[in-house]
C-alpha positions as CSV (number, residue, x, y, z in Angstrom):
1,R,8.9,6.2,16.9
2,D,12.2,6.4,15.0
3,G,13.1,2.9,16.1
4,S,9.8,1.6,14.8
5,R,10.4,3.3,11.4
6,S,13.8,1.8,11.2
7,G,12.5,-1.6,11.8
8,I,9.7,-1.2,9.3
9,L,12.2,-0.1,6.7
10,V,14.3,-3.2,7.3
11,Y,11.1,-5.4,6.8
12,L,10.2,-3.4,3.6
13,D,13.7,-4.3,2.2
14,I,13.0,-7.9,3.0
15,L,9.6,-7.8,1.4
16,E,11.0,-5.9,-1.7
17,S,13.5,-8.7,-2.2
18,A,10.9,-11.5,-1.7
19,V,8.4,-9.9,-4.1
20,G,11.1,-9.7,-6.7
21,H,12.3,-13.3,-6.3
22,E,9.6,-15.6,-5.0
23,A,7.2,-17.3,-7.4
24,C,4.3,-17.0,-4.9
25,F,4.2,-13.3,-5.8
26,A,3.9,-13.9,-9.5
27,T,0.1,-14.0,-9.3
28,I,-2.4,-12.2,-7.0
29,S,-2.9,-13.9,-3.7
30,M,-4.6,-13.2,-0.4
31,L,-1.3,-12.0,0.9
32,D,-1.4,-9.1,-1.7
33,F,-4.8,-8.0,-0.3
34,Y,-3.3,-7.9,3.2
35,L,0.0,-6.3,2.2
36,T,-1.2,-3.5,-0.1
37,P,-3.4,-1.8,2.6
38,M,-0.4,-2.0,5.0
39,L,1.7,-0.2,2.4
40,R,-1.1,2.4,2.0
41,W,-1.3,3.0,5.8
42,L,2.4,3.5,6.0
43,A,2.2,6.4,3.6
44,I,-0.8,8.2,5.1
45,Y,-0.6,7.5,8.9
46,P,0.1,9.1,11.2
47,S,-0.9,12.2,9.3
48,E,1.5,14.5,11.1
49,H,4.5,12.3,10.1
50,K,4.3,11.8,6.4
51,G,7.3,11.5,4.1
52,W,9.5,9.0,5.9
53,Y,8.3,6.2,3.6
54,T,7.9,6.3,-0.2
55,L,6.6,3.3,-2.0
56,S,8.4,4.2,-5.3
57,Y,11.7,3.4,-3.5
58,Y,10.6,-0.3,-3.6
59,P,9.9,-1.0,-7.3
60,N,8.8,-4.6,-6.7
61,L,6.3,-3.6,-4.0
62,F,5.2,-0.7,-6.2
63,A,4.5,-3.1,-9.1
64,L,2.6,-5.4,-6.8
65,A,0.5,-2.5,-5.4
66,A,-0.2,-1.3,-9.0
67,R,-1.3,-4.8,-10.0
68,V,-3.7,-5.0,-7.1
69,E,-4.9,-1.5,-7.6
70,G,-5.8,-2.3,-11.2
71,L,-8.3,-5.1,-10.2
72,S,-11.9,-4.1,-10.9
73,S,-13.0,-5.2,-7.4
74,V,-10.3,-3.1,-5.8
75,K,-11.3,-0.1,-8.0
76,A,-14.9,-0.5,-6.9
77,S,-14.1,-0.7,-3.2
78,A,-11.6,2.2,-3.5
79,N,-14.3,4.3,-5.2
80,A,-16.9,3.4,-2.5
81,E,-14.5,4.3,0.3
82,G,-13.2,7.5,-1.4
83,L,-9.6,6.3,-1.6
84,G,-9.0,7.8,-5.1
85,A,-7.8,6.2,-8.3
86,N,-4.4,5.4,-7.0
87,S,-5.3,4.1,-3.6
88,F,-2.1,2.1,-3.2
89,T,0.5,3.6,-5.5
90,A,-0.3,7.3,-4.6
91,P,-2.4,7.1,-1.5
92,K,-4.2,10.0,0.2
93,P,-6.5,10.1,3.1
94,P,-10.0,8.6,2.5
95,N,-12.8,10.9,1.4
96,P,-15.8,8.7,1.2
97,P,-18.8,10.0,-0.9
98,E,-21.1,9.2,2.1
99,G,-20.4,9.2,5.8
100,S,-17.1,9.6,7.6
101,P,-13.8,7.7,7.2
102,T,-13.5,7.4,11.0
């Protein structure tokens, strides 16, 4: 597991640099809707191994997540799924108003 984490952190550094320098990240794209849930999942899963990753260490990725999180469509889906107001920038496990998250 530690090797996987090390590899993920290397890729996060690459993404952090790309988001800060590539024009394709200047506006919301489909990639953002793929990337932000991945960032969320890194923060909350597996539940017994939290704390090895912190989005705020990556200011460009944090800004991208905040931008996506602010979209009305994302707010609506986060509310429906019980993800909280900061579903990407301060994620916590889902707590849907109906049903089960599993």
